[in-house]
C-alpha positions in Angstrom: 121.1 112.9 43.2 124.7 113.3 42.4 124.0 116.3 40.2 122.1 118.0 43.0 125.1 117.5 45.3 127.5 118.8 42.6 125.3 121.9 42.0 125.1 122.6 45.8 128.9 122.4 46.0 129.3 124.7 43.1 127.0 127.2 44.7 128.9 127.0 48.0 132.3 127.5 46.2 130.9 130.5 44.4 129.7 132.0 47.7 133.1 131.5 49.2 134.7 133.4 46.3 132.3 136.3 47.0 133.2 136.4 50.7 136.1 138.6 52.0 139.3 136.6 52.0 140.1 137.5 55.6 136.8 135.9 56.8 137.4 132.8 54.7 141.0 132.5 56.1 139.8 132.9 59.7 137.1 130.3 59.2 139.6 127.8 57.7 142.0 128.5 60.7 139.2 127.8 63.2 138.2 124.5 61.4 141.9 123.4 61.3 142.3 124.3 65.0 139.2 122.3 65.9 140.4 119.3 63.9 143.8 119.4 65.6 142.1 119.7 69.1 139.9 116.7 68.3 142.9 114.6 67.2 144.8 115.6 70.3 141.9 114.6 72.5 141.5 111.3 70.7 145.2 110.6 71.1 145.1 111.4 74.8 142.0 109.1 75.3 143.8 106.3 73.5 146.9 106.8 75.7 144.7 106.8 78.8 143.0 103.6 77.8 146.3 101.9 77.0 147.7 103.0 80.5 144.5 101.6 82.2 145.0 98.3 80.4 148.6 98.1 81.5 147.6 98.8 85.1 144.8 96.2 84.9 147.2 93.6 83.6 149.8 94.5 86.3 147.2 94.1 89.0 146.2 90.7 87.6 149.8 89.6 87.6 150.2 90.8 91.2 147.1 89.0 92.4 147.9 85.8 90.5 149.6 82.9 92.3 153.4 82.9 91.8 154.6 80.3 89.4 156.8 77.7 91.0 160.0 76.9 89.2 161.4 73.4 89.4 165.1 73.3 89.3 167.1 70.4 87.9 168.9 70.1 91.3 165.9 68.0 92.5 166.3 65.8 89.5 169.9 65.1 90.5 168.9 64.3 94.0 166.2 61.9 92.8 168.5 60.2 90.4 171.2 59.8 93.0 168.7 58.4 95.5 167.5 55.8 93.0 171.0 55.0 91.8 171.9 53.8 95.3 169.3 51.0 94.9 169.6 50.2 91.2 171.3 51.5 88.1 169.3 53.9 85.8 169.1 53.5 82.1 168.6 56.4 79.6 164.9 55.6 79.2 164.4 55.8 83.0 166.3 59.0 83.2 164.0 60.6 80.5 161.0 59.3 82.4 162.4 60.9 85.6 163.0 64.1 83.9 159.4 64.3 82.5 157.8 63.3 85.8 160.0 65.2 88.2 157.3 66.2 90.7 155.9 62.7 91.2 159.4 61.2 91.5 160.4 63.8 94.0 157.4 63.0 96.1 158.2 59.3 95.9 161.8 59.9 96.8 160.9 62.0 99.8 158.3 59.5 101.0 160.7 56.6 100.8 163.4 58.4 102.8 
């Protein structure tokens, strides 16, 4: 099978040598032009797909619920509220820092 392919290629190369050089050069130019055009279209399609993906992600972010940031100011309020009633040790402070939301709700509910 390999020999048949090699023989066919040799025949084609010989037929190219017989053809006029201007015709061969023109055919090579056209093939190169088609190749460049195909590459350009593939690149544009990839850019378009990338842009669509970016737009889709931006829409998802816009539709998503905003993330609420908890500041450390509430922690200081909670700690100062609890300090009035009893002193706070380091262990309690780290517990307060880790469970800030629950502590804030307790502090607000007790006021």
